[in-house]
Structure formats: structure tokens, C-alpha cells
C-alpha positions as CSV (number, residue, x, y, z in Angstrom):
1,M,-25.0,16.5,-7.0
2,S,-28.6,17.5,-6.1
3,F,-31.4,15.0,-6.1
4,K,-34.8,16.6,-6.5
5,Q,-37.6,15.2,-4.5
6,S,-41.0,14.6,-6.2
7,K,-43.8,17.0,-5.4
8,L,-46.6,15.9,-2.9
9,E,-49.0,15.6,-5.8
10,T,-47.1,12.7,-7.1
11,F,-47.6,10.8,-3.8
12,F,-51.3,11.5,-3.1
13,G,-52.9,13.1,-6.2
14,K,-54.0,11.4,-9.4
15,T,-51.6,12.1,-12.2
16,T,-51.3,11.2,-15.8
17,R,-48.3,10.0,-17.6
18,S,-46.2,12.9,-18.8
19,R,-45.4,13.3,-22.4
20,E,-41.7,12.5,-21.9
21,D,-42.6,9.2,-20.2
22,S,-44.9,8.2,-23.0
23,E,-42.4,8.9,-25.8
24,E,-41.5,5.3,-26.4
25,P,-41.6,3.8,-29.9
26,T,-43.7,0.8,-30.4
27,Q,-42.0,-0.4,-33.6
28,P,-38.2,-0.8,-34.2
29,S,-36.6,1.4,-36.8
30,L,-35.7,-0.2,-40.1
31,S,-32.4,1.6,-40.1
32,E,-31.1,0.0,-36.9
33,A,-28.1,-2.3,-37.2
34,P,-28.7,-6.0,-36.3
35,L,-27.9,-7.0,-32.7
36,T,-24.9,-9.3,-32.2
37,S,-25.7,-11.6,-29.3
38,I,-28.0,-12.6,-26.5
39,L,-26.7,-12.5,-22.9
40,T,-27.4,-15.3,-20.5
41,N,-27.1,-13.5,-17.2
42,T,-30.0,-13.3,-14.7
43,P,-32.8,-11.2,-16.2
44,S,-34.8,-8.6,-14.4
45,T,-38.6,-8.6,-14.2
46,S,-38.8,-7.9,-17.9
47,S,-40.0,-10.8,-20.1
48,S,-38.0,-9.4,-23.0
49,S,-34.7,-10.9,-24.2
50,V,-31.5,-9.5,-22.7
51,I,-29.6,-7.5,-25.4
52,S,-25.9,-7.2,-25.6
53,L,-24.3,-4.3,-27.4
54,P,-20.9,-5.0,-29.1
55,F,-18.9,-2.4,-27.1
56,H,-18.0,-1.4,-23.5
57,H,-17.2,2.0,-22.0
58,Q,-15.3,3.2,-19.0
59,E,-18.4,4.9,-17.6
60,D,-20.4,1.7,-17.9
61,P,-22.0,1.0,-14.5
62,I,-21.6,-2.8,-15.1
63,K,-17.9,-2.5,-14.0
64,F,-18.8,-1.0,-10.6
65,I,-21.3,-3.7,-9.3
66,D,-20.7,-6.6,-6.9
67,R,-17.4,-5.3,-5.5
68,T,-16.0,-2.9,-3.0
69,L,-15.4,0.5,-4.6
70,S,-12.6,3.0,-3.8
71,E,-13.4,6.7,-3.1
72,N,-12.3,7.6,-6.7
73,E,-14.6,5.0,-8.1
74,R,-17.5,6.1,-6.0
75,K,-16.9,9.7,-7.1
76,Q,-16.7,8.5,-10.7
77,I,-20.0,6.6,-10.7
78,L,-21.8,9.5,-8.9
79,E,-20.5,12.3,-11.0
80,H,-20.2,10.8,-14.4
81,K,-22.3,8.7,-16.8
82,W,-22.2,7.3,-20.2
83,E,-23.2,9.9,-22.8
84,P,-24.4,8.6,-26.3
85,D,-23.5,10.5,-29.4
86,N,-26.1,12.1,-31.6
87,K,-26.2,9.1,-34.0
88,F,-26.8,6.5,-31.3
89,E,-30.2,4.8,-31.1
90,Y,-31.2,2.9,-28.0
91,P,-32.0,-0.8,-28.9
92,V,-35.7,-1.8,-29.1
93,N,-36.7,-5.0,-27.1
94,D,-39.1,-7.7,-28.3
95,K,-42.0,-5.7,-26.8
96,G,-41.2,-2.7,-29.1
97,R,-39.9,-0.6,-26.2
98,R,-36.6,1.2,-25.6
99,Y,-34.9,3.3,-23.0
100,N,-35.9,7.0,-22.9
101,L,-33.0,9.4,-22.2
102,K,-35.5,12.0,-20.9
103,W,-36.0,9.8,-17.8
104,E,-32.7,11.0,-16.5
105,E,-33.8,14.7,-16.3
106,K,-36.0,13.9,-13.3
107,R,-33.9,11.1,-12.0
108,P,-30.2,12.1,-12.2
109,W,-29.2,8.9,-10.4
110,L,-30.0,6.7,-13.4
111,R,-27.0,5.2,-15.1
112,Y,-27.5,3.5,-18.5
113,S,-25.3,0.5,-19.3
114,P,-24.6,0.3,-23.0
115,S,-23.1,-3.2,-22.7
116,N,-26.4,-4.9,-21.8
117,D,-29.1,-2.3,-22.4
118,S,-30.2,-1.7,-18.8
119,V,-30.1,1.0,-16.1
120,F,-28.7,1.1,-12.6
121,C,-28.9,3.4,-9.7
122,A,-25.6,5.3,-9.1
123,C,-26.4,5.9,-5.4
124,C,-27.2,2.3,-4.6
125,I,-24.0,1.1,-6.4
126,A,-21.8,3.6,-4.7
127,F,-23.2,3.0,-1.2
128,P,-25.2,-0.3,-1.1
129,V,-27.4,-0.6,1.9
130,A,-28.6,-3.9,3.5
131,V,-32.3,-3.5,4.1
132,S,-35.3,-5.7,4.2
133,E,-35.9,-5.1,0.5
134,T,-34.6,-7.9,-1.6
135,H,-35.3,-6.7,-5.2
136,P,-31.8,-6.5,-6.9
137,E,-33.0,-4.3,-9.8
138,F,-31.0,-1.1,-10.2
139,V,-28.3,-2.4,-7.8
140,T,-26.8,-5.8,-8.7
141,I,-28.7,-6.4,-12.0
142,G,-29.8,-3.9,-14.5
143,F,-33.5,-2.9,-15.0
144,R,-34.8,-3.2,-18.6
145,D,-38.6,-3.6,-18.3
146,W,-39.1,-0.4,-20.2
147,K,-42.9,-1.0,-20.4
148,N,-43.2,-0.8,-16.7
149,A,-40.5,1.8,-16.1
150,T,-43.0,4.7,-15.6
151,G,-46.6,5.1,-14.7
152,D,-48.8,5.5,-11.7
153,K,-49.3,1.9,-10.7
154,R,-46.3,-0.1,-12.0
155,G,-43.7,2.6,-12.5
156,A,-40.5,0.9,-11.3
157,L,-38.4,4.1,-11.5
158,E,-40.7,6.0,-9.1
159,K,-40.9,3.0,-6.7
160,H,-37.2,2.7,-6.5
161,S,-36.7,6.4,-5.8
162,K,-39.1,6.1,-2.9
163,S,-37.6,2.9,-1.5
164,E,-35.8,2.8,1.8
165,R,-32.7,1.4,0.2
166,H,-32.5,4.3,-2.3
167,Q,-33.2,7.0,0.3
168,L,-30.4,5.8,2.6
169,S,-27.9,5.4,-0.3
170,Q,-28.9,8.8,-1.7
171,E,-28.2,10.5,1.7
172,K,-24.8,8.8,2.0
173,S,-24.0,9.8,-1.6
174,E,-24.8,13.5,-1.0
175,M,-22.7,13.6,2.2
176,F,-19.9,11.9,0.4
177,L,-19.8,14.4,-2.5
178,M,-20.0,17.3,-0.1
179,T,-17.0,16.0,1.8
180,V,-15.0,15.3,-1.3
181,K,-15.7,18.8,-2.7
182,G,-14.7,20.4,0.7
183,K,-18.2,21.7,1.4
184,S,-18.3,19.9,4.7
185,I,-15.9,18.4,7.2
186,P,-15.8,14.9,8.6
187,V,-17.9,14.3,11.8
188,T,-14.8,13.6,13.9
189,E,-13.4,17.0,13.0
190,S,-16.6,18.9,13.6
191,I,-17.0,17.3,17.1
192,S,-13.9,18.7,18.6
193,K,-11.8,21.8,17.8
194,A,-9.0,20.3,19.8
195,Y,-8.9,17.3,17.3
196,Q,-8.5,19.7,14.4
197,E,-5.6,21.5,16.2
198,K,-3.9,18.2,16.9
199,V,-4.2,17.2,13.2
200,Q,-2.6,20.5,12.2
201,R,0.3,20.0,14.7
202,N,0.9,16.5,13.5
203,R,1.0,17.6,9.9
204,A,3.4,20.5,10.7
205,C,5.6,18.1,12.6
206,L,5.7,15.6,9.7
207,M,6.5,18.4,7.3
208,S,9.5,19.5,9.5
209,I,10.8,15.9,9.5
210,I,10.3,15.5,5.8
211,D,12.1,18.8,5.2
212,V,15.2,17.3,6.8
213,V,14.9,14.2,4.7
214,I,14.7,16.4,1.5
215,R,17.7,18.6,2.6
216,L,19.9,15.6,3.3
217,G,18.9,14.1,-0.1
218,H,19.7,17.4,-1.9
219,R,23.2,17.4,-0.4
220,N,23.8,13.6,-0.9
221,I,24.4,13.2,2.8
222,A,24.0,9.8,4.4
223,F,21.4,9.5,7.2
224,R,23.4,7.3,9.4
225,G,26.5,8.3,11.4
226,N,28.7,7.0,14.2
227,W,27.7,4.8,17.1
228,L,28.3,6.5,20.5
229,K,29.2,3.5,22.7
230,D,29.3,5.5,25.9
231,E,25.8,7.0,25.4
232,G,24.4,3.9,23.7
233,K,22.9,5.7,20.7
234,E,23.8,6.5,17.1
235,D,25.0,10.0,16.3
236,G,23.5,10.0,12.8
237,N,23.2,13.0,10.4
238,F,19.4,12.6,10.3
239,Q,19.1,12.8,14.1
240,Y,21.6,15.6,14.4
241,F,19.7,17.9,12.0
242,I,16.4,17.0,13.6
243,D,17.7,18.1,17.0
244,W,19.2,21.2,15.4
245,K,15.9,22.2,13.8
246,A,14.0,21.6,17.1
247,N,15.9,24.6,18.5
248,F,13.8,27.0,16.5
249,D,10.8,24.9,15.5
250,D,8.5,24.9,18.5
251,V,6.1,22.4,17.1
252,L,8.9,19.9,16.4
253,K,10.4,20.5,19.8
254,L,7.1,19.8,21.5
255,H,6.6,16.7,19.5
256,L,10.1,15.3,20.4
257,S,9.5,15.9,24.1
258,T,6.0,14.6,24.5
259,A,5.1,12.2,21.6
260,Q,5.3,8.5,22.2
261,H,5.8,7.8,18.5
262,K,8.3,10.3,17.1
263,Y,8.5,9.0,13.5
264,L,12.3,8.9,13.5
265,S,12.9,5.2,13.3
266,P,15.0,3.7,10.4
267,K,11.8,2.1,9.1
268,V,10.0,5.5,9.0
269,Q,13.0,7.2,7.5
270,N,13.0,4.6,4.6
271,E,9.3,5.2,4.1
272,F,9.9,9.0,3.8
273,I,12.7,8.3,1.3
274,H,10.4,6.0,-0.7
275,L,7.6,8.6,-0.8
276,C,10.1,11.2,-2.0
277,E,11.2,8.7,-4.7
278,L,7.7,8.3,-5.9
279,E,7.1,12.1,-6.1
280,I,10.4,12.7,-8.0
281,R,9.8,9.9,-10.5
282,D,6.2,11.1,-11.2
283,A,7.6,14.5,-11.9
284,I,10.2,13.1,-14.3
285,R,7.5,11.0,-16.0
286,D,5.2,14.0,-16.5
287,R,8.0,16.1,-17.9
288,C,9.2,13.2,-20.2
289,G,5.6,12.8,-21.3
290,E,5.6,16.3,-22.8
291,S,8.4,15.3,-25.1
292,E,7.7,13.6,-28.5
293,F,10.1,10.7,-27.9
294,F,12.5,9.3,-25.3
295,S,15.2,6.8,-25.0
296,V,16.1,4.3,-22.2
297,M,19.5,3.5,-20.8
298,V,20.0,0.4,-18.6
299,D,23.0,-1.1,-16.9
300,E,23.2,-4.1,-14.6
301,T,25.5,-4.3,-11.6
302,T,25.9,-6.4,-8.4
303,D,25.9,-4.7,-5.1
304,V,27.9,-5.6,-1.9
305,A,25.1,-8.0,-0.9
306,E,25.6,-9.8,-4.2
307,K,22.2,-8.9,-5.5
308,A,21.8,-8.0,-9.2
309,Q,20.3,-4.6,-9.8
310,L,19.3,-2.7,-12.9
311,S,19.8,1.0,-13.0
312,I,17.3,2.6,-15.4
313,C,17.6,6.1,-16.8
314,V,15.7,8.0,-19.5
315,R,16.9,10.7,-22.0
316,Y,14.5,13.1,-23.6
317,V,14.3,16.7,-24.9
318,S,12.4,19.4,-23.0
319,K,11.6,23.0,-23.8
320,E,12.6,25.5,-21.1
321,R,12.0,29.2,-21.7
322,D,12.2,29.0,-25.5
323,R,15.2,26.8,-25.5
324,Y,15.5,23.0,-25.9
325,E,17.5,21.0,-23.4
326,V,18.6,17.4,-23.4
327,N,17.7,15.7,-20.0
328,E,19.1,12.5,-18.7
329,D,17.3,11.4,-15.5
330,F,17.8,8.5,-13.2
331,L,14.6,6.6,-12.4
332,G,15.7,4.0,-9.9
333,F,17.2,0.6,-9.2
334,V,15.3,-2.6,-9.9
335,E,16.4,-5.9,-8.3
336,V,16.3,-8.9,-10.6
337,E,16.6,-12.6,-9.8
338,R,18.5,-13.5,-12.9
339,T,20.6,-11.7,-15.5
340,D,19.5,-13.4,-18.7
341,A,18.1,-11.3,-21.5
342,E,14.5,-12.4,-21.0
343,T,14.5,-11.4,-17.3
344,L,16.2,-8.1,-17.9
345,C,13.9,-7.2,-20.8
346,D,10.7,-8.0,-18.8
347,A,12.1,-6.0,-15.9
348,V,12.7,-2.9,-18.1
349,L,9.3,-3.0,-19.8
350,H,7.3,-3.9,-16.7
351,N,8.8,-1.1,-14.6
352,L,8.8,1.6,-17.3
353,G,5.3,0.9,-18.5
354,Q,3.2,-0.7,-15.7
355,E,4.9,0.4,-12.5
356,W,6.1,3.9,-13.5
357,G,3.5,4.9,-16.1
358,F,5.7,5.9,-19.0
359,D,4.2,5.9,-22.5
360,L,6.1,3.2,-24.3
361,T,4.7,4.2,-27.6
362,K,7.1,7.1,-27.5
363,L,10.2,4.9,-26.9
364,R,12.6,5.3,-29.7
365,G,16.2,4.6,-28.5
366,Q,18.1,2.1,-26.3
367,G,21.5,2.5,-24.7
368,Y,23.5,-0.3,-23.0
369,D,27.0,-1.6,-22.5
370,G,28.5,-3.9,-25.0
371,C,27.8,-7.3,-23.4
372,A,26.0,-9.9,-25.6
373,T,23.1,-10.2,-23.1
374,M,22.2,-6.5,-23.7
375,T,23.3,-6.0,-27.3
376,G,22.7,-9.3,-28.9
377,A,21.0,-8.9,-32.4
378,I,19.2,-12.2,-32.1
379,S,18.0,-12.6,-28.5
380,G,19.6,-9.7,-26.6
381,V,17.6,-7.2,-24.6
382,Q,17.7,-4.6,-27.3
383,K,16.3,-7.1,-29.9
384,R,13.5,-8.3,-27.5
385,I,12.4,-4.8,-26.7
386,Q,12.4,-4.0,-30.4
387,D,10.2,-7.0,-31.0
388,V,7.6,-5.6,-28.6
389,W,8.0,-2.0,-29.5
390,P,9.3,-1.9,-33.1
391,E,9.8,1.9,-33.1
392,A,12.5,1.5,-30.4
393,K,15.0,0.5,-33.0
394,Y,17.8,3.0,-32.5
395,F,20.4,1.1,-30.4
396,V,23.5,2.9,-29.2
397,H,26.5,1.4,-27.4
398,C,26.9,3.6,-24.3
399,N,29.6,6.3,-25.1
400,S,30.8,6.4,-21.5
401,H,31.3,2.7,-21.5
402,R,33.1,2.8,-24.9
403,L,35.4,5.5,-23.6
404,N,36.2,3.4,-20.5
405,L,37.1,0.5,-22.7
406,V,39.4,2.6,-24.9
407,I,41.2,4.0,-21.8
408,V,41.6,0.5,-20.3
409,N,42.9,-1.0,-23.5
410,T,45.2,2.0,-24.1
411,C,46.7,1.7,-20.6
412,N,47.3,-2.0,-21.1
413,K,49.3,-1.3,-24.3
414,V,51.5,1.4,-22.7
415,V,54.3,-0.3,-20.8
416,E,54.9,2.7,-18.5
417,A,51.2,2.7,-17.5
418,S,50.9,-1.0,-17.0
């Protein structure tokens, strides 16, 4: 984003109001729809009433003020703004004035709020600066004094662009966007080339360790092993393959011999496994999202620690090289405190929708075992999910579970087998 500085003539020379600044209607249009309500928040310097429009938008600057923003939110407010359609008409205040979209051509930092008919400064919202100036307009409350927005003496837009607060925030915003877009490097990296080399070595080392984690997962090999009593250490599979890989990986070998923190502890191993879990599940979600519909399969079991867990899987159809394939993917285990229908239903919907990001509007089928908690037609899990998502009405008793019941009952009836 580039912010154009005003010419010297605007600072020292006598100028007249440009045509774009003067294009402000003095009377409201007869075709405008009636306004719905009057806001009661703190007004700006304008004496006009505060107008509230009956809608909100994700690019509305109102949602960014008075809170700490993440990097993504800063990037969003700096690079994006609310764009009205061709039929939209800016509201007229009680002074017969309205916002002029052409103001944004010379001041790209302006962000119009459609929810309360005011403008903010994107730079000052993204990087608020504590200075001696106490005027909150453009920063914490919107500016809507359209009569005094432009002009040589009382032009608030020009005054704000020359203020100390705006200049500092604008500088930070420009540096931030350059860093995000990769056009510059952080100061710490530019100071020392050795620091950059250290970062590259650490990343290469972590990739070597993560590679071992992935390979063990591919082969379904446990990380732990046997405890060597004489040597006082564990001879685990993870440690074994790390040592083996260090024989031909010089970066990993140097790390193991010199680093104080080797990133090999059980806690770090579990963190690596968890990160791999997130990546795999995101890939499954994206592939499942390409399908028109999907079904969910759930089973509850108790582990050796006597903790109840739900295993959740999804079934969907994907297209691979001009052929359709039925996929059945395991998503994860979810620990539950109770095993009643309400708890299990909430756990399934919460994890599928909110935690894992699946589009539940595409949910069509459900598959469980035959217990009443899951299959009950009045208050079972399948009925509760169907009440929330009516399209998920195709319930199937798990074929594998039915086959198991048939085999067990058959064996019980055969004298020689029993």
C-alpha cells in the first residue's frame, strides 16, 4: 500500500476547494429509504444525529476498534475496505451532507463504516500510537462531520493526515505490509547474517526430527521402546531412528552434540504428533469439502484408563483421475465426560463443525452401533443430530457391527463352537 504525500503547495500556498471535495448534496434524495434507528454512542465533533444503517459487513472498521488485533486482522483492515454496490446511496445527515467516496482517492487510509455512517483511519486502527494528541476521531470513534471534512481552514481529513499520530501509524503500517509481502526482512535478521544462518540450521534440524515422526507414523511404529537399566535410559524407536539419521545428517548431528535443548523430550514428541494430526485432518476436511455430501460414523469405547472416548470418521465420495472413489477417513478421538445421548451429540457436532471446520450443511448420513443411546428414534444421538440438521436423516446401523453380532450369535448357537 502506498500513501501519497500532499504537495508543498497544500501546506504553504493558498488553494481552493477541489471539485471532488465540493460535490456534496445539500438536500436529501426523495428516493432514499427511511433510516431505521438512532445510535446512542459518543458522537464526534459533528452536531448532526448519529445514523445507524440496518446491516453490518465483515470489512466494517467498527469491528476492529478498541481491541488488540492479530497480524491477519491488521492486514485485513489495511488492505481491504467496504465497497458499496452501484445502487447504494450514502445517507444524508440533518445538515444535508453526506460522505463523498471520491475522498478515498487521495486518502486511501479512509475506511467507511456502513453500520454507523462514519469514517476511520485504517493505519491508526492497525497500529494505534500513544501521543499527546487526544482527539479520538478516526481512531476509536468514527468521524461524520461531513461539512468540515475538507477545506483549507477546518478540513479534518487533511489535519488528521498531517497529525503526529497518523504519520507514525502510517510508517508502521507501511513497514508491516512490506514485511508481510516479503519485500523486507525483520530488523533482527538484517542485523546479523549469523542469525539468519542459525535460523536456517534450526529449521533444517526440526525438519529432520519431524521427518522421523512422520516415518514412524506411516509404519504404525510406537515411539517408545525398552528401558535399559544398566545405561539408565530408554532404548525407544524414536531415539533409535534419530541417532541413525544423525550418521548421515550433519546438521542433525551437530544439533545433538551441541544444543542444550534437543527437542526430543516426550512432551515435544507429543506436540509434533499433534501438529501432524492437525495437518492431516485439515487435508481430509478440504478433500471432503469438495464432495457434495458426506456421512459421519461414530463409536464410543472406554480405554485402559477407563476414560470414555468417541472415535469419529467420515465417509464421502471423491473424484480421482476421472474415477469416483468412496473414502472412509478417521478424524480423531474425542474424550467425553458422560455417555448419554445429549453429551455425545454435542461432542460430535461441536468437533465436526466448530473445532474441525466441516460444513455440516452437507451432512446427510449417520452410522452407529445398535445401542439405544446412539440409535434411539426419540432421544438418541441420531434423532438429536437430525433435529439440528434435518438433512442428515439417513441412519444406517454399522454393517461391521451387525456382522459381528451375527457371528457371535451364530457361534453361541453352535454347540461345537461354544
